[in-house]
N, C-alpha and C positions, 0 to 999 in steps of 0.2 A: 799309756793305758788310762782310760777314763774310769773313775770310781763313782758309782751311783748309790745314793742313800736308799736303803730298803726300809729302815725303821729308825725313827727319830724320837727320842724321849722328851727332850726339852726344847731344843732350838727350833724356831719356826722360820728362820731365814734360809729356806731351801735353796733359792738361786745363789745366794752368797756362798753357802756350803758347797754347792755343786761346782762353783768356779774354783774354789780352793782345791777340791778333789781332782780337778782336771790336771793340776800341777803337783799334787801331793799324794803320796800313798798313805799307808796306815801310820798313825801317830796320834799324839795328844793334841787337842785343840781347846781353846777357851773362847767364851763369848764375851766380847767387850763392846759396850755401847750398842748392843743389838746385832753385832756382826761376829761371825765365826772367824777366828784367826789361828794359824798354826803356832804351837808353842814348843815343839821339839823337832829334831832333824827328821826329814822324810825317810821312810824306809819302804822297801819294795814288797809287793805281794806277787806270788806266782799266779799264773792264769787260772781263773776259775775259783781261786781261794777266797774265803771270807775272813774278815777280821773284825774285832770289836775295838772301837775307838771310844775313849771317854772324853766327853765334853764337860769342862768345868766352868763354873762362874766364880766370881770373886767371893760369893757368899756360901755356895754349897755345891757339892758334886751332883752332876746330873746322871741320868741313866745312860746305858750304852746305846750306841747305834750300830747297825750292821751295814757294811758296804760290800759290794761285789763288783767284779771287773767286767768291762765290756769294751768293744772297740773304740778307738779315739773318735772324738767329735771332728767333723770336717773343719771346724774353726780352731782346732788345737794348734797353739803356737803362733797364730796370726797376731799381727800388731796393728793398731794398739789393742792390747788384750781386753781392756774393759769394754771398749766399743764392740768388739766381736763377741764377747761373752753376752752382752745385753742383746745383741742381734740374735744370737743363738736362742736366748730365752724367748724372744718374740716369735721365732719360727716354730716354737713348740706350743704356742698359744693360738688357737683358732681366732681369726679376726676378720671375717668377711665384712664388707660394707653393710651397715645397718645392724650388725651383730657384734659390737665391740665390747660387750659387757665383761668378758673374761680379761681382756687386756686393760680395761679400765680398773678392774679389781687389782690387777698386777701393779698398776701405777699407784693406786691408793696405798697398797702395802709398801711399795718402794718408798713413798714419801713418809709414811708413818714410821717405818723402821729407822729412817734417818732424821726424824724430827723436823722435816721440812714442811712448811706451810703449803697447803694446796686448796684450790676451790674449783667447783664445777658450775657451769651455767645450766639453764633448764634444757638446753639442746643436748648436753652431754660432753661438751668440750671441757678440758681440764687444764688448769695452770698450776705448775709446781714452782715455788719460788726458792731461790738460794741467795743468801746475803753475799755481798761483795767480800773479797778476801785478798790477802797478800798485797795490800796497798790500793785496792780498787773499791774499798768500802764506800767512798763518797762519790763514786762515778755515777752517771746516769744509768738507769736500768736498761738492759738489752733483752729483747724478746728473741728466743730461739724457737722456731716453729716447724712442725711437721705433722703429718696426719697418720693416725694409727690403724686405719683400715687398709686392706689390700685387695687388688683384683684377684678373683678366684677363677682361674682357667686351668684345665687339665686336658691331656690327650684322652681320646675316647677309650683307649684300651687300658687306662689307668684307673684303678679302684681307689678313690680318695674322697672322704667326706670333709669338706672344708669347715664344717661346723663342729667337727669332733676330732679330726686326726691332726697330729703334728706333721710338719713338713719333713721330708727326708733330704738332707743336704748332701751334695756331691762336690768335691773339689777336683777340678781338672786343670792342671797347670796353674795359671795365674787367674783362674776364674772360679767363682763359686755359684752353683745353681741348685735347683731342687729336682728331684727325680720325677719327671713327668708332669710337673705342676708349675705354676708361677712361684717365684721365690719370695716375693714380698719385700725385696730390697727397695722397691718403690712403695712406701717411703720408710721401710724399716731401718735402713742404714741411718737416715736422718734422725729418727726417733731414738735409736741406740746411741748416736752421738750426743743427743740432748741428755740422756740418762747418764752417760759417762761424765759429762760436764757437771751435772748435779752432784755426782758422787766423788768429785775431786777433793783432795785434802784442803784443809783450811789455809794451808800455806800457798796454794796456787793463786797467781795473780789474775783475778777475774772481777769484772764489774758485777753488780747485782743482776741476777738472771731471773727472767720469767719464762719458763719453758711451756709453750702453748702446744697442747696435743689436741688436734681437731679430729672429729669423727666424720665418717661418710663422705670423704672427699671424692672418691672414685665414681660415685653414682649421682653426681650433681652438686658437689661442694656444699652439701647440706649443713655441715658443721660451721663452715665459714659464714654462710648466709645467716645462720641462727646465732652467731657469736654475740654474746653480751660484751660490748666494748669496755664496760666498766671493770672487767676482769683484769685489764692491762693498764699499767701505769707507764711502761716503757714506750718510747717513740722511735726506737731504732730496732729494726727487725732483720734477723738472718733467717731466711727460709732455706731449708736444707733439702729441697725436693726437686733439684734438676739433675741431669744424668750425663753431662759432658764435662769431665774433669778438665780444668784449665780455662774454662769459660765462666764469665760472670754474667748473669742475666738480670736485666733491669726492666723488662716488659714482657707481657704475654698476651695471647689471644683471649677473647671472650668466646662464649659458646652457648648453644641452646639446642634442645632436642625437639624432634618432631615424631610423634607416635601416630602411625597411620593404621586404620582398621578397614579392611576390605571384606565385606560380606560375600560369600560364595555359595552357590547352589550346588547341591549334590544330587545324584540320581543313581539308580541301580546300575552296577557294572553289566554291560551286555554279556549274554551267555557265550558269545563268540570269543570273549577275552578270557583266556585261561592260563596265561603265562605272566604272573606277577614278577616284576623286575625291580631291583634297587640300584639307583645311580648314587655312587658315593664319590665325593671329592674330599681328599685329605692331604696332609703333609705340607700345607701352605705355611708360610712363615708367620702370618698374622702380625701382631705387634700393636704398638701404640697408635691410636687413630689421629694423633696430632704430630708426634715426633717422626713417625714413619710414613706418613701419608704421601710425602713427596717422592718416595722411592718406587712408586708404582708397583707395589707388591700385589700379588693376586688376591682377589676378594672372592670368597666362596659363594656369597650371595650372587654376585655379578656373573661368575663363571657358571653357576648352576642354571641361572636364567638363560644364559647364552646357549648352553648345551641342550636344555629342554626345548628352547625355541627351534633349534635345528632339528631335533627329533620330531616334534609335532608338525613342523613344516614338511618334512619328508614323509611322515607317516601320520596323517591327520586323524586316524582312528586310535592312536595311542592316547590313553586317558591317564591323567595325573591323579593319584590317590592322595598324596600329601607331599609337602616340601618343607624342610626345616634346614636353616643355615644360620651360622653365627650365634652370638650369645650376648656379650657385653656391649653397651653403647659406645664405650671408648676403646674398643679393640677391633682391629680389622679381622673380619670373619675368616677362619682357618678351615672349617669343615662344613660339608653340606650333605644332606641325604634326601633323596626323592624316591617315593614308591610309585611305580607305574603299572598299569594293566595293559598288556600287549595282546593283539588278536592272535588267534591260533594260526598255525602254519609257519611260513618262512619269515613272518614279521619279526619274531623274536631274534633270529639270527641277523636280520637287516638292522635292527635297532642296536644290537651289540657292535656290529661293524661300524655304524655311524658314530657311536660314542667313541670308539677307538680312533676313528679319523679326527673327531673333534679334539680328543686328547693329544694327538700328534700335533695338530695345528696350534693348540694352546702351549704345548711344550716348546714349539718354535718361538712363540711370542714371549713366554715367561721363563722358559727353562734355564736360561743363563743365571737368573736370580733365584727362581723357585726350583731348586734342584731336587727336592723331595716331593714335589707335587705329584699326586696320583689321582687319576680319573678312571673309574671302572664301572661296569654294570654287571650285576650278579642276579642269579635266580633268587627270588624272594620266597620264603617258605609258606607264606600265608596269603590267601586270597582275601580281598576286601569286598564287602557287599556293595559299597558305594564308591563313586568317584566324582570329581568335579565335572560339571557340565562343560561342553566345549566352549560356551561363551565365558564361563567363569574362569577356566584355565587360561583363556586368551587374555582376559582382563588382568589376571595375576601376573602373567609373564610380561605383558606390555608395561604394567606399572613398574616391575622390578628392572626391566631393561631401559626404562626412560628416566628413572630417578638418577640424579647425579651422584658420582662417587669419585673421590680423588681431589687433586688440586684444581680449584676453579680460577684462582688468580694469584699471581706472584706480586709482591709489593713493589711499587715503583719507587717508594721512599727508601726502603732498606733492601739493597740487592741481596738476593739469595734467601729472602724470608718469604715463606708462604703467607699470603695475606688472608685468603679465604679458601675453605675446603669443606667437603661434606663426606662423611663416612656412612655408607649404606651398611648398617651394622648387623641387622638380623631380620629374619623372617620366620614366624612361628605360627602354626595353626592351633585353633581351639574349636571344639565342637559346640555348635549352638543348638542343634536339634538333629533329628534323624536324617533330614535332607538339607541341613544348613550348617555352615561353618564360618569362622572368621579368621582371617590371616592378619596378624599384627606385624607391622614392619617398622623398624626403628632406624631413624636417621639422626646423626649427630653433626651439627654444623658449627664450624669455628671461623672466627675472623678477628683481625686486629681492629677492624672498623665496624662499629655496631650497625650502621646503616647498611653496609655491604652484607652483613650476616642476615639482617632481616629481609633483604631483597631475595636471598637464596631460600630462606624459610618460606617466603611468599611463593616462590617458584615451586617448592616442594608441595605446598598446599594446593596450588593450581593443578599440578600433575595428578595429585591424589583425586581432586574433584573430577577431572576428566576421565579417570579410570573407575569412578564409582566408589572411592574410598573417602572416609572421614579422617580428619586430622586433629590432634590435640598438640598444642605447642606450649611448653613451659616458659616461664619468664627467663630470658637469657641472662647469664651471669656476665659481669663486665670484664673487659680486658684490664690490663695494668699498663698505664701510660708510662713510657720511659722518662726518667729524669736524669739526664747526663750530668747535672750539677749536684747530684745527691752527695751529702757529706759522707755517708757510710760507704758509698761507692768509692770515693777516693781512698778511704782507709783500707777497703778491701783490695783495691788495685795495688796499693803499696805492699800489702802483705803477700799477694800473689807474686809481685815483682821480686820481692826478697827471696821467696821460696823457689820460684821457677827460673829466676835470672833473666826474665824477659817480660815484655809487656803482655798482660793477659788480654784475651779477646773479650769485648763487652758486646752483648747482643740481646735481642728479644727472641722469644721462643713461641713456636706455633703449638702451644699446649696450654691447658688451663692451670694456673697457679692461684693459690689463695691470697696472694699479696694484694691484688687489686680490691678484693672484697673486704679484707681486713682493713685496708686503707680507708674504705668507706665507713667502716664501723668505728675506727679509731682515727680521728682527724690528726693530721700532722705526722703520720707514720712514715718513716724513711726506711726503705727496704732494698735488699739485694737478695739474689738467690744463686746458689751454687751447689755442687755435689760431686761425688765420685762418678766414674764411668759405669753406667748400667745399660745393657743392650737387651733387646727383646722384651721390654716391659709390656705387661698386659698379655703375655703369652707364656706357654710352658718353656719357651726358649730364654726366658728372662735370666740374666746372669749379671753379677757384679764383678768388675775387675779388681782383684785383691790389691794389686800394686798401686791403685789410685786412692785407696781408703786411708792409708797412713798419711800421705800429703794432704788429703782433704781434712783430716783431723788436725794436722800441724798448722794448716793455714787458718783454721777456725780458732786455734789457740792464739796465733799471732794477731788476728783481728781483735779478739777479746782483750788481749794484753794491751793493745793500742787504745781500745775504748776504755779500759780501766784507768788510763791516765787522764781521761777527760774529767772535767769538773762540772758540777750542776750549774 
């Protein structure tokens, strides 16, 4: 049973108290060095009962607190407890990209309560420092790095405000996920591991640590780009932001976005059109636009364009009112919605039959993988006064069906590695006037080779121009070039070998990691990246494999113990 503080007279370390109350019932506690610790044997409370606990300090008795019972947390009893407790804390703090102020405050309080030195740069990145201990006091400083923001995706039928609401965690077998939303294990597990390291006892054998918490990784690696390199003195970095347990990553792809804007003309809907319809695509897997791009998962933007093209080809009088699909630049689009105006008479039935036929065809193509894919057309309750002109809807569908999506080239140098890809991430309308609108289309391009990436971005710009759209392209972020001779790689391989009893796989990843950018900001940085198994990242299917978190933690301790033996 979990005990939750209702009223606290003196102690302000609520996360620490909450962690104790997960494993203790009513009893006496004392505050020692800013932390709440149990001082008597635990005793039980019956369900729904309240009890008064007295917190004492060395100097004076404090006022009472009231606790009440509620169901166990989904992380109750998981090991390592400190890591899971900190992860649970993070899931209760809203932390969308660009809105990390609440989690920053949490980190500041964490450091202050433990008398740990911390600093922030003007971008918002934070470093918390812990001295070496247990014989590692004189070792070179090691940087532990993770990002504190998360991708905020939810199913359409889920009511959740990522700026206000805590996540609801669910444990299913050996997996932990959130109810209808992303979990934030990317990169919350890495951040939680860093906090657990900072909170280890002074007897632990650790080198001096600089735990770097970057902001806004998920929408363009803003934190890493703006990092003040003078925050860091360490030149060895453990990035805890990859998602395949048992593998060590020493390289990653670079990436850059293209934002297309297509102006469209509107006109009054013909009076003969009186049957508004809504095309809905849902149930797609979505996922990470780098890690999952090679799986040929369904993309709602691509599928919506395909179905709509078939509809207007068979029934040229059908008019498109609006089309919305996808959301985040780094997530494969899962859902789409299009509002149509259909002529009176039998056209409505014919459109519904055609959509059903398209759905069956796409089920044949994608159904073995996309088992929950649903493509339907429904009666829409409201008529719209305007629709796109025939020329404008042709331009929009041509643009969407011509832009690349998926793997563009596999690496010749590294078998099995995607070298270049593009994610057709989203299409969204905005009204510009009574008879004008603009469609914004987002593409995210990745490549291990910067020139190959720019070739594809030039291709996207050319397609946009041919279809009457403008394009804005940000500065691409660099990839991370592999260094097989890396000293920290050898230490990491040895630790994995000891733990797993076999040689670990060393690889590069077709996703954006901050290592390459940090390496540009801090010359001489030697880095590796690894993490527990996380699937479905950037989608509501995100889940972390519980059984891989303990060995992930254990190997981190082994690496740091080995680095603690190094001398300056």
